[in-house]
C-alpha positions as CSV (number, residue, x, y, z in Angstrom):
1,M,39.2,35.9,-99.3
2,F,40.2,37.3,-103.3
3,K,43.3,39.1,-101.6
4,F,44.7,35.5,-100.8
5,I,44.8,34.5,-104.6
6,P,47.3,36.3,-105.7
7,I,49.4,35.3,-102.9
8,A,48.6,32.0,-103.2
9,M,49.5,31.7,-107.3
10,V,52.6,33.4,-105.9
11,L,53.8,30.3,-103.8
12,V,52.7,28.4,-106.6
13,L,54.7,29.8,-109.4
14,A,57.8,29.9,-106.7
15,G,57.1,26.3,-106.4
16,C,57.9,25.6,-110.1
17,A,60.5,27.8,-109.9
18,T,63.3,25.3,-108.7
19,P,66.8,26.4,-108.0
20,R,69.7,24.8,-110.3
21,H,71.5,23.1,-108.0
22,Q,74.9,25.6,-108.2
23,P,78.8,23.6,-108.3
24,M,81.0,24.5,-106.2
25,P,85.3,23.8,-106.1
26,D,86.4,20.4,-104.7
27,D,83.6,18.6,-104.7
28,P,84.5,15.6,-103.1
29,F,82.7,13.6,-105.5
30,Y,85.2,14.4,-108.0
31,A,88.4,14.4,-105.2
32,P,91.5,12.4,-106.5
33,V,91.9,9.2,-104.1
34,L,95.2,8.9,-102.6
35,P,96.8,5.4,-102.9
36,E,97.9,3.9,-99.4
37,D,101.2,4.0,-97.9
38,R,103.1,0.7,-98.7
39,N,104.8,0.7,-95.4
40,E,107.9,-0.7,-96.4
41,P,110.7,-0.4,-93.6
42,I,113.9,1.5,-95.0
43,V,116.3,0.0,-93.9
44,P,119.8,2.9,-94.2
45,N,123.1,1.1,-95.9
46,G,124.2,4.7,-96.2
47,S,124.2,4.7,-99.9
48,L,123.1,8.0,-102.0
49,F,120.5,5.0,-104.5
50,Q,117.0,3.9,-102.6
51,A,116.0,0.1,-104.8
52,Q,112.5,2.0,-103.4
53,Y,112.4,5.3,-104.7
54,A,114.0,4.2,-108.3
55,D,112.5,3.4,-111.0
56,A,113.8,1.0,-113.7
57,L,115.7,2.4,-117.3
58,Y,112.4,0.7,-119.3
59,S,109.8,1.2,-116.7
60,D,105.9,2.0,-118.1
61,I,105.1,5.7,-117.4
62,K,101.6,5.1,-118.0
63,A,99.2,5.1,-115.4
64,R,97.6,2.2,-114.5
65,R,97.4,1.7,-111.1
66,L,95.2,4.0,-108.3
67,G,96.0,7.4,-107.6
68,D,97.7,7.6,-111.4
69,I,97.4,10.9,-113.3
70,I,96.4,10.8,-117.1
71,T,96.0,13.8,-119.3
72,V,92.7,13.5,-121.5
73,M,92.5,15.7,-124.1
74,L,89.1,17.2,-125.2
75,Q,88.2,16.5,-128.6
76,E,84.3,16.6,-128.7
77,Q,82.5,17.2,-131.9
78,T,78.7,16.6,-132.7
79,T,76.7,17.7,-135.6
80,A,73.2,16.8,-136.0
81,S,70.5,17.1,-138.6
82,K,66.5,16.5,-138.7
83,S,64.3,16.9,-140.9
84,A,60.1,16.0,-141.7
85,A,56.7,17.0,-143.5
86,A,53.7,15.9,-143.8
87,E,50.6,16.5,-145.9
88,T,47.1,14.8,-145.1
89,S,43.8,16.2,-147.3
90,K,40.0,14.3,-146.4
91,A,37.0,14.5,-148.6
92,A,33.4,13.8,-147.2
93,N,30.4,14.3,-149.4
94,A,26.8,13.3,-148.6
95,E,23.3,13.9,-150.5
96,L,20.0,13.2,-148.7
97,G,17.0,12.5,-151.4
98,A,13.6,14.6,-150.7
99,P,11.3,11.9,-148.0
100,Q,8.3,10.5,-150.0
101,V,5.2,10.6,-148.2
102,F,2.5,7.5,-149.8
103,G,5.1,7.7,-152.8
104,R,5.1,11.5,-152.7
105,P,7.8,13.8,-152.7
106,I,7.3,16.3,-149.5
107,T,7.4,19.4,-150.6
108,I,7.3,22.6,-148.9
109,N,6.1,25.8,-151.7
110,G,6.6,23.2,-155.0
111,N,9.7,21.9,-153.9
112,P,11.4,19.1,-153.4
113,L,13.0,19.2,-149.7
114,S,16.3,17.5,-150.2
115,A,19.5,18.3,-148.2
116,S,23.3,17.8,-148.8
117,F,26.6,18.6,-147.4
118,G,30.5,18.8,-147.7
119,G,33.4,19.0,-146.1
120,D,37.5,19.6,-146.3
121,R,40.1,19.0,-144.1
122,D,43.7,19.3,-145.4
123,F,47.2,19.3,-143.2
124,S,50.1,20.5,-144.2
125,G,53.1,20.7,-141.8
126,D,57.5,20.7,-142.2
127,G,60.1,21.1,-140.3
128,A,64.0,21.3,-139.4
129,A,66.7,20.9,-137.0
130,D,70.5,21.6,-137.1
131,Q,72.7,21.2,-134.3
132,S,76.7,21.1,-133.8
133,N,78.7,20.7,-130.9
134,S,82.8,20.9,-130.5
135,L,85.0,21.1,-127.2
136,T,88.4,21.5,-127.2
137,G,91.0,21.2,-124.6
138,Q,92.7,19.6,-122.3
139,I,91.5,17.7,-118.4
140,T,93.8,16.0,-116.1
141,V,91.6,12.8,-114.4
142,T,93.1,10.7,-111.7
143,V,92.5,6.5,-111.0
144,I,89.8,6.0,-108.7
145,K,89.1,2.6,-109.0
146,V,91.1,0.0,-111.4
147,L,88.9,-3.0,-112.8
148,P,89.4,-6.7,-112.5
149,N,90.4,-7.0,-116.7
150,G,92.4,-4.2,-116.3
151,N,90.5,-0.9,-116.7
152,L,90.4,2.2,-115.2
153,I,87.8,4.5,-113.7
154,V,88.9,8.6,-113.9
155,R,88.2,11.5,-112.3
156,G,88.0,14.8,-112.1
157,E,87.6,18.3,-112.1
158,K,89.3,22.0,-113.3
159,W,88.3,25.3,-112.3
160,M,89.3,28.8,-113.7
161,K,88.3,32.2,-112.1
162,I,87.9,34.4,-114.8
163,N,86.9,38.1,-114.5
164,T,83.6,37.8,-112.2
165,G,82.9,34.3,-113.1
166,D,84.3,30.5,-113.0
167,E,84.3,28.6,-115.3
168,Y,84.7,24.3,-114.7
169,I,85.2,21.4,-116.7
170,R,84.5,17.8,-115.2
171,L,84.5,14.5,-116.6
172,T,84.3,11.1,-115.6
173,G,84.7,7.6,-117.3
174,M,86.2,4.3,-117.9
175,L,89.0,3.5,-120.3
176,R,91.7,1.1,-121.8
177,P,94.8,1.2,-120.2
178,Q,95.6,-0.2,-124.3
179,D,94.0,3.5,-124.8
180,I,97.5,5.8,-123.2
181,S,99.6,6.9,-125.3
182,A,103.0,6.9,-124.2
183,D,103.5,10.1,-122.9
184,N,100.1,9.7,-120.6
185,M,97.3,11.2,-122.1
186,V,94.4,9.8,-124.1
187,P,91.9,11.0,-126.7
188,S,87.8,11.4,-124.6
189,T,86.9,9.6,-127.8
190,R,87.9,6.8,-126.1
191,V,86.7,6.9,-122.7
192,A,83.6,5.2,-122.4
193,N,80.8,6.0,-120.6
194,A,81.9,10.2,-120.5
195,R,80.2,12.5,-118.7
196,I,81.9,16.2,-119.7
197,E,80.4,19.0,-118.0
198,Y,81.8,22.2,-118.9
199,S,79.4,25.1,-117.5
200,G,80.5,28.7,-115.8
201,T,78.8,29.9,-112.1
202,G,78.6,33.6,-111.6
203,S,77.3,36.7,-113.0
204,L,78.5,35.9,-116.1
205,A,76.6,32.5,-116.4
206,Q,73.2,33.4,-113.8
207,V,72.4,36.7,-116.6
208,Q,72.1,33.8,-120.3
209,E,69.4,32.2,-117.6
210,P,66.0,33.1,-117.7
211,G,64.2,33.9,-115.2
212,W,62.0,31.4,-112.8
213,L,58.9,33.6,-114.2
214,T,60.1,32.8,-117.6
215,R,60.7,29.5,-117.2
216,F,57.4,28.8,-115.5
217,F,56.0,29.6,-119.0
218,N,58.2,27.6,-120.9
219,S,57.9,24.8,-119.2
220,S,54.9,22.0,-119.4
221,Y,53.0,23.6,-116.3
222,W,51.6,27.0,-117.9
223,P,48.7,25.0,-120.7
224,L,49.1,27.7,-123.0
């Protein structure tokens, strides 16, 4: 029976080390939503000018419809700092007098019985943490939904093949048409409920991750 114990331990460790989901290009969730065809009949009139393909001189070219394209300027920068310190101390002392029998103290070899005890307890701890993140760049997304109040739900991804791995940026969120500039761009700080994911796949990304056994010993499953 003992020879099955190592096998059982390996199975338990393998079960605790669930592999991370690997993102793939052309994810249907991030696929652009194409606008529906209007199916307007085109009546040939013999002219080179066709009204259905023309834009007015003063027309607004900012994205506002389903399937329109918007460029998001990534301007994310966060800085956090935290420190804490705590000190506690406690001291206790107690003495027991000599017990008496018939009004006389009990003695041993002429010495009266007595007891005393005391204790001290001290604790001191401090900690500090600093973190800063920065992300700059651009990503072009498409409008996947127009809300009744005019706000736009946008979503998109960008993949780049670099050496032996892939780098990708994904973004989803909601923005106001008023925040879109004249050149059809909007800063990421204006995107509400933003979900920005920047990571990579391949051998370069894998070597930066700990192995499944290391993840087990660093997880909450390890009692120490």
